[in-house]
C-alpha positions, 0 to 999 in steps of 0.5 A: 923411231926412239927419241935418239934415232929422231936427234940423230936424224935432225942432226943429219939433216938439220933445221931450216925455216926458210926454204933453200935449194938442196945439193941437187937444186931441189925446193927444201924446208924444214928437216929435209922436207921436199914436195916428194913427202907431201905438203906443205910444198917448198918453194923460194920464199915460203917460211915456216916456225920451228912448230910447223918444222916439227909437225911436218918433221913427225908427219914425214918420219911415218912414211919412212917408218913404214918403208922400214918396217914393210921392208923388214922380215925379222925384228930388229933392236932400236939402234937398227930400226933408227938407223935403217929410217934414217937411211930410208929418210936420204934414199926415199920410201922405195929404196929400202925395199930392194936395198942390199943391206935390207935383203941381208938383214932379213937373210940373217947376214954378219954385222960386217956384211950389212955395214958394207953394204950400208956405206955402198949408198955413198952418192954423193960423195959428201953424204960419207960422213952421215953413212959411216955415222949411220953403219956406226949406229947400227952396230952400236947399241943405244947402252954402249954410245950414242950415235953421231949425226956424221962420223966427222962430228967430235962428239955423239948427239945430245939428248934433252934432259 
């Protein structure tokens, strides 16, 4: 992922240094790290440093990038790859291979068709601002506009100088 894509993903997931239960009751820590991604296994009282959080995120991100690379059969621009990895980070490494949006990208479908397929991944309903921001990121090159973490955000993400 590019630096812009990573910042957008961090904005979507947020950085939490104390373990918590996510919306479906799974212990989570860092930048939405769960046991499904490997060590460390989050538990109720686990606390990590910001440095540990960033190291875990860097390691976790690789498996999601790899899942997107395996699913794609055509080259894509950075903003597209970043958006696809962001969706994958949310739906899991198995999601991209069978997803309608990857099949449409590989088949050369129109941006409108691909956007509609991305927006179809809208459960639970509170995910819609994130998914809409991801669909916008898919359609908008970084030279035109930086992405938002969520469509309801007042401004795009900020990139450190």
